[in-house]
N, C-alpha and C positions, 0 to 999 in steps of 0.2 A: 343320681347324676352329680358329678362334682360341681361345686359352686362356681368354679371358674368357667365351665362350659355354659352354664346358665347366663353368666355375665356376657360371654361372647354372643350368645343368641339375642340377648337384650340389646346389645350394641347394634347388631344387624337390623333388628326390628325397629329400633329407634331411627337408624339411618334411613331405612326404607319409608318409614312414616313421615320423616321430615322432608324427604325429597318429594317434589311435586311431579315427578316423572319416574318411570322405571329405571333401575340401575343395572348395568351389566355385571357379570361375574368379575370381569377385570377391574371395574370401577370399585366394587366392594373390596376386592382383594388388595388393590393399591392402597386403600385407606388402612385396612387392618394390618397389612405388612409394614407400611410406612410408620405406623404408630407402634409397631412391634408388640401387638397384643398377643398374637399367636403365629403359628407357621401355616404355610399354604395347605398342607394336608389336613390339619385339624379344621381349618376354615371350610374346606370343601365338605368335610363330614358334617359340620354344623349346618351348612346350607342344605345338605341332603336331609338332615334331621328336621329342619324347619319346613321343608317341602313335604316330608312324610307325615308330619303332624298338622298339615294344612294351615300353618301360620304365615307362609308365603306361597306364592305361585309363580310360575314362569310364563313368559310370553316370548315366542320366537319371532324375530323380525330380521330378515336379510341375513340369515346364517349366524345370528348372535342371540344368545339367550339373555333375557332381561328378567329381573326379579321385581315383584311388587308385594307389598304386605296385603294380607287378606283381612276381611272384617274380624275373623277369629284372632288373627295376629294382633290387630289393633286392640282388641279386648284384653288379650294377654299382656300386651305392653302397658296398657292403662293400669292393670292390676299389679304388675311387678316393676313399673318404671322407677319407683322409689329406690330400687336396688342399684340403679345407675347413679354414679356420683355426678355432681354438677360439672366437674372438670371433664369427664368423659363426654357428657352431653355438649359441652362447649367445644370440645375438639371436633365432634361430628358437625356441629352447627357451623363452625369456622371452615371446615373442609368443604362443606356443601356450598357455602357462600363464596369462598375463594375460587372454587372450581366449577361454579355453576355454568359458565359459558362452555367450558370444555366438556362437561358432563352432558349437557343438552345437545351440544354439537354432534355427538355421536348418534343421537336419535334423529336429528334434523337434517343431517347430510348423509345420504345413503348412495351406494352404488353396488350393483350386482350384475351378473351376466348369466346368460343361459344359451344353450345351443339353439340355432335357428335351422329351418330347412336349408338344404343345399350346403351343409357343412360350415356355415358361417356362425357367428355368435352375435347375439343382441346384448348390448350394454345398456342398462337402465340406470340413469343417474338422476338424482333428485335433491332439491334443497327445499325444506319446509320451514315456515315460521309459524309456530302453533299448529293450527290445522290447515293453514293456507300453503299452497304449493307456490313457491317463488319462481322456480325454474325446474323443468323436467325434460330430459333428453333420452331418446332411444336411438342408439347408433348401431349400425351393422358393421362388424369388423371381421376380417378373414380368418384370424386364428385365436385360439384360447389365450395364448401368451399376450396378444394385443388387448384382449378383453380384460385380463387380469391387471395389466399395466394401467389401463384407463381407469379401472376401479380404484387402484391404489393412488393414482394421481388426482382423482376427483376431489377428495377431501381438501387438499392443499390448493387446488386450482379453481374451484368452483366460484369463488368470489370474483376473480379476474374474468372468468368466462361470463358470469352474470353481468358484470359491469360492461364488458365488451358488447354483449348482445343488446343491452339496454341503450347504450350509446349508438350502436349501429342502427337500431330500429327507430331512434328518436331524431335522426338526421333529417333536415328539411330539404 
């Protein structure tokens, strides 16, 4: 295997090891492409190779695939981490620190919908902080288009909705 592909694998393993939560394909891809390490197609092949060799595993939540490092991946990283330059490690560390809120937000703010009896749709929206659920809504809407739009709007509107509900329920 070419040395450069090993380097890309180590970068991904290092990134997943340093993150304290699973990362989506898009999150990993954004970092790798932003730093111009490789192209999208090579990255997808590398992720596939890491999965095939059990160095990472996937977890599907709400129609999104998230990656986590496995114990075997941690052992491999420990053994080969010295091949990663300090500057690359620093780039990963800075990216994770600077984007921590946005990266975690994807896991903590979720919205999905599913068909309900009688041709309606149920929209399930949730905001979590750690393992605590701050707010959770189940809404019935008449069309799939409404359900899709509500899911799209939840990420940007959930803080306002939470504030409104808290204020309304705390009125004397």
